[in-house]
C-alpha positions as CSV (number, residue, x, y, z in Angstrom):
1,M,0.0,0.0,0.0
2,M,1.1,3.5,-0.8
3,V,-0.1,6.5,1.3
4,C,1.0,10.1,0.6
5,A,2.2,12.1,3.5
6,S,-0.7,14.4,3.0
7,G,-3.1,11.5,2.8
8,C,-3.8,12.2,-0.8
9,F,-4.5,8.7,-1.9
10,S,-4.1,5.0,-1.1
11,F,-3.0,2.3,-3.5
12,V,-3.6,-1.4,-3.2
13,A,-1.2,-3.1,-5.6
14,D,-3.0,-6.3,-6.3
15,A,-6.2,-4.8,-7.7
16,K,-8.1,-6.9,-10.2
17,T,-9.6,-5.4,-13.3
18,G,-13.2,-5.8,-14.5
19,W,-13.5,-4.8,-18.1
20,D,-17.2,-4.2,-18.4
21,N,-18.7,-2.0,-15.6
22,P,-22.1,-0.4,-16.3
23,P,-23.0,2.6,-14.1
24,K,-24.9,1.9,-10.9
25,R,-27.1,5.0,-11.4
26,A,-28.9,5.9,-14.5
27,D,-28.3,9.2,-16.3
28,A,-30.1,10.1,-19.5
29,A,-27.0,11.9,-20.8
30,I,-24.7,8.9,-20.3
31,R,-24.8,5.7,-22.4
32,H,-22.9,2.6,-21.5
33,E,-21.6,0.6,-24.4
34,T,-19.1,-2.2,-25.1
35,F,-16.7,-3.2,-27.9
36,Q,-15.0,-6.5,-28.5
37,S,-11.3,-6.3,-27.6
38,A,-9.0,-8.3,-29.7
39,S,-6.1,-8.0,-27.3
40,L,-8.1,-9.2,-24.3
41,N,-10.6,-11.4,-26.2
42,T,-13.4,-10.0,-24.1
43,K,-15.9,-7.1,-24.1
44,V,-14.6,-3.8,-22.8
45,G,-17.0,-1.2,-21.5
46,Y,-17.1,2.6,-22.0
47,N,-19.5,5.4,-21.3
48,I,-20.3,8.0,-23.9
49,C,-22.1,11.3,-23.8
50,L,-23.4,12.8,-27.0
51,P,-24.1,16.5,-27.1
52,P,-27.7,17.6,-27.9
53,Q,-26.4,18.9,-31.3
54,Y,-25.6,15.3,-32.3
55,K,-28.5,13.9,-34.2
56,E,-28.5,10.4,-35.6
57,G,-28.1,10.5,-39.3
58,G,-27.0,14.1,-39.4
59,P,-24.0,15.3,-41.4
60,E,-22.1,17.2,-38.6
61,R,-19.0,15.6,-37.1
62,F,-17.9,16.3,-33.5
63,P,-14.6,16.3,-31.6
64,V,-14.1,13.8,-28.8
65,I,-12.8,14.2,-25.3
66,Y,-11.5,11.0,-23.8
67,Y,-11.5,10.9,-20.0
68,L,-8.9,8.6,-18.4
69,H,-9.7,7.4,-14.9
70,G,-7.6,7.1,-11.8
71,Y,-6.1,4.1,-10.0
72,E,-8.5,1.3,-9.2
73,G,-11.0,3.0,-11.5
74,H,-12.9,2.0,-14.6
75,E,-15.2,3.5,-17.2
76,S,-18.0,4.2,-14.6
77,S,-15.9,5.4,-11.6
78,Y,-15.7,9.1,-12.4
79,L,-19.0,9.9,-14.1
80,D,-19.4,13.0,-12.0
81,Y,-17.1,14.7,-14.6
82,A,-20.0,14.6,-17.0
83,K,-21.7,17.5,-15.2
84,Y,-18.8,19.8,-16.3
85,W,-19.2,18.5,-19.8
86,K,-22.9,19.4,-19.7
87,A,-22.1,22.9,-18.6
88,S,-19.5,23.2,-21.4
89,V,-22.0,21.9,-24.0
90,A,-24.6,24.4,-22.8
91,H,-22.0,27.2,-23.5
92,S,-21.8,26.1,-27.2
93,N,-18.8,23.8,-27.0
94,P,-20.4,20.7,-28.5
95,A,-18.1,17.7,-28.1
96,I,-18.5,14.0,-27.4
97,L,-17.3,12.8,-24.1
98,V,-16.0,9.2,-23.7
99,F,-15.2,7.6,-20.3
100,V,-12.4,5.0,-21.0
101,N,-11.6,1.8,-19.2
102,G,-7.9,1.3,-19.3
103,G,-7.5,-1.3,-16.5
104,E,-7.4,-0.6,-12.8
105,S,-3.7,-0.4,-12.4
106,S,-2.3,-0.2,-16.0
107,F,-1.3,3.5,-15.9
108,F,-2.5,3.2,-19.5
109,C,0.6,1.2,-20.4
110,D,0.9,-2.3,-21.9
111,A,2.1,-4.9,-19.5
112,P,4.9,-6.8,-21.0
113,D,3.2,-10.1,-20.2
114,G,0.0,-9.0,-22.0
115,S,-2.0,-9.3,-18.8
116,M,-3.2,-5.6,-18.9
117,P,-2.8,-3.9,-22.3
118,G,-4.1,-0.5,-21.1
119,E,-2.5,1.4,-23.9
120,T,-3.5,-0.9,-26.7
121,V,-7.1,-1.3,-25.5
122,F,-7.5,2.4,-25.6
123,V,-5.4,3.8,-28.5
124,R,-5.5,0.9,-30.9
125,E,-9.0,-0.5,-30.1
126,L,-11.4,2.0,-28.5
127,V,-10.4,5.1,-30.5
128,P,-10.9,3.3,-33.9
129,H,-14.2,1.9,-32.6
130,I,-15.5,5.3,-31.6
131,D,-14.5,6.8,-34.9
132,L,-16.2,4.0,-36.8
133,R,-19.4,4.0,-34.8
134,Y,-19.9,7.7,-34.2
135,R,-19.6,10.8,-36.3
136,T,-16.3,12.1,-35.0
137,V,-13.5,14.4,-36.2
138,T,-11.1,11.7,-37.1
139,N,-7.8,13.5,-36.7
140,S,-5.6,14.7,-33.9
141,V,-7.2,18.2,-33.8
142,G,-10.5,16.5,-33.0
143,R,-9.3,14.4,-30.1
144,S,-8.4,15.6,-26.6
145,L,-7.3,13.7,-23.5
146,H,-8.5,14.5,-20.0
147,G,-7.3,12.5,-17.0
148,Y,-7.0,12.5,-13.2
149,S,-4.2,11.0,-11.1
150,M,-3.2,7.8,-12.8
151,G,-5.3,9.0,-15.7
152,G,-3.3,12.3,-15.7
153,F,-0.1,10.2,-16.1
154,G,-1.8,8.2,-18.9
155,A,-3.2,11.3,-20.7
156,L,0.2,13.1,-20.7
157,K,2.1,9.9,-21.7
158,L,-0.3,9.2,-24.6
159,A,-0.5,12.8,-25.8
160,F,3.3,12.9,-25.9
161,K,3.7,9.5,-27.4
162,Y,1.0,9.9,-30.1
163,P,0.9,13.6,-31.1
164,A,-0.5,12.5,-34.5
165,V,-3.5,11.0,-32.7
166,F,-4.3,13.5,-29.8
167,G,-4.1,17.2,-30.3
168,S,-4.5,18.4,-26.7
169,V,-4.3,17.1,-23.1
170,V,-5.7,18.3,-19.7
171,A,-4.1,16.6,-16.7
172,Y,-5.5,17.0,-13.2
173,G,-3.3,16.0,-10.3
174,A,-1.1,13.8,-12.5
175,T,0.6,11.0,-10.6
176,L,4.2,11.4,-11.8
177,P,6.5,9.3,-9.6
178,D,10.0,8.5,-10.8
179,A,11.0,4.9,-11.3
180,T,12.5,4.6,-7.8
181,E,9.4,6.0,-6.1
182,F,7.1,3.8,-8.2
183,K,9.1,0.7,-7.4
184,K,9.3,1.5,-3.7
185,H,5.6,2.2,-3.1
186,L,3.9,0.2,-5.9
187,G,6.3,-2.7,-6.4
188,K,3.7,-5.2,-7.7
189,V,2.2,-2.7,-10.1
190,Y,5.7,-1.6,-11.2
191,A,6.5,-5.3,-11.9
192,Q,3.2,-5.9,-13.8
193,A,3.0,-2.7,-15.8
194,F,6.7,-2.3,-16.6
195,G,8.2,-5.8,-16.0
196,G,10.2,-4.3,-13.2
197,D,12.4,-2.7,-15.9
198,A,13.5,0.9,-15.4
199,R,14.1,1.4,-19.1
200,R,10.5,0.3,-19.9
201,F,9.2,2.7,-17.3
202,A,11.3,5.5,-18.9
203,E,9.7,4.7,-22.2
204,N,6.3,5.5,-20.6
205,D,7.4,8.4,-18.3
206,P,5.8,11.7,-19.4
207,L,8.9,13.6,-18.4
208,V,11.2,11.4,-20.5
209,L,8.7,11.3,-23.4
210,A,8.4,15.1,-23.4
211,E,12.2,15.4,-24.2
212,R,12.3,12.5,-26.6
213,Q,9.2,13.7,-28.5
214,A,9.8,17.5,-28.2
215,E,10.1,18.1,-31.9
216,H,6.8,16.4,-32.6
217,I,4.9,17.9,-29.6
218,R,6.1,21.5,-30.0
219,G,3.4,23.6,-31.7
220,R,1.2,20.6,-32.2
221,V,-0.1,19.5,-28.8
222,G,-1.9,21.7,-26.4
223,I,-0.9,21.0,-22.8
224,N,-2.7,22.0,-19.6
225,L,-1.4,20.9,-16.2
226,I,-3.6,21.4,-13.1
227,I,-2.3,20.5,-9.7
228,G,-3.1,21.3,-6.1
229,T,-0.6,23.2,-3.9
230,K,-0.9,20.4,-1.3
231,D,-0.6,17.5,-3.7
232,D,2.4,15.3,-3.0
233,F,3.1,15.2,-6.8
234,L,3.4,19.0,-7.0
235,P,7.2,18.9,-7.3
236,R,7.1,16.5,-10.2
237,N,4.4,18.5,-11.9
238,R,6.5,21.6,-11.5
239,A,9.4,19.6,-12.9
240,L,7.4,18.7,-16.0
241,R,6.3,22.3,-16.4
242,D,9.9,23.5,-16.3
243,K,11.1,20.8,-18.6
244,L,8.4,21.7,-21.2
245,R,9.3,25.4,-21.0
246,D,13.0,24.6,-21.3
247,L,12.2,22.6,-24.5
248,G,10.3,25.5,-25.9
249,I,6.9,23.7,-25.6
250,S,4.1,26.1,-24.6
251,L,1.6,25.0,-22.0
252,Q,-1.0,26.2,-19.5
253,Y,-0.2,25.5,-15.9
254,R,-2.3,26.2,-12.8
255,E,-1.8,25.4,-9.1
256,V,-5.0,25.3,-7.1
257,P,-4.4,26.8,-3.7
258,G,-5.0,24.4,-0.8
259,A,-6.0,21.5,-3.0
260,K,-4.8,18.0,-2.1
261,H,-4.8,15.0,-4.4
262,K,-8.6,15.2,-4.6
263,K,-10.4,15.4,-7.9
264,E,-13.4,17.3,-6.6
265,D,-11.3,20.2,-5.5
266,L,-9.5,20.4,-8.8
267,Y,-12.7,20.0,-10.9
268,E,-14.7,22.7,-9.1
269,S,-11.8,25.1,-9.6
270,A,-10.6,24.2,-13.1
271,A,-12.8,21.7,-15.0
272,A,-14.7,24.5,-16.9
273,M,-11.4,25.9,-18.1
274,G,-10.3,22.4,-19.0
275,F,-13.2,22.0,-21.3
276,D,-12.7,25.5,-22.7
277,F,-9.0,24.6,-23.3
278,S,-10.0,21.5,-25.4
279,A,-12.6,23.6,-27.3
280,M,-9.9,26.1,-28.2
281,H,-7.6,23.4,-29.5
282,F,-10.4,21.8,-31.5
283,A,-9.9,24.9,-33.8
284,G,-6.4,23.6,-34.7
285,P,-2.9,23.1,-33.3
286,P,-1.2,26.1,-31.7
287,D,1.1,26.8,-34.6
288,K,-1.7,26.6,-37.1
289,R,-4.0,28.9,-35.1
290,A,-1.1,31.4,-34.8
291,R,-0.6,31.3,-38.6
292,S,-4.3,31.7,-39.2
293,T,-4.5,34.7,-36.9
294,S,-1.5,36.3,-38.7
295,N,-3.1,35.7,-42.1
296,E,-6.4,37.3,-40.9
297,R,-4.5,40.4,-39.8
298,L,-2.8,40.7,-43.1
299,L,-6.2,40.5,-44.9
300,R,-7.7,43.3,-42.8
């Protein structure tokens, strides 16, 4: 078990994943669906919210926000986030919201023994499924990642690893341990997700990926980091902020005063801005928007 000094979270390393978890409470705006996973040979669940502007059979395509859950979570664990999506849609930011199931302890990585393919299930199976089944914008500009805690780690890691797939990322309270901390406090998860291999961990570490992929991220991926001032991962989030700035990669960064590692505190303060951030980037990558603005000025 891992317990932050501030009591921000508790991890149990031997969590078992359920891949199909319908919500316990009904919500007319949230629909639970499944797809057949080739990597797992089983059905995997997801929840989807379609904006009122989405009409079956209509021509319009919509951008998609993928929400990645925290540790020991699944597709129905964090559905309270949908209320912030509803508010965003009401303010004319129509987007589809998908709650992903990436495995309770995968950190959205592929376990080397194939036991928990959190990355593959999401990137290579769910995303194509959503694009095939729904009228989506099928390029990076039309896809945004939101995630909390473990999902913040996963959202950053996948945005940095696949800048041609995801055009923006909003990470709340991202769990960003280094390999030594991970191995010390979550030894079983470290062994399962990364095979106990520091090099494999580095291949999935957002701080390492930011540097390795800087040329592909810069000017292409919108990045928004949100972290509480009392979150034990504040130093590592600041380190990522500084690294991105040193690499010439622009980002938005916000520290929420007094907030611990608690999603409710972060959402109430920053979720509306998180949705606005994605909406802004649905207009195109930062460098393209900058060129468009310059061209508009020249034409005036």
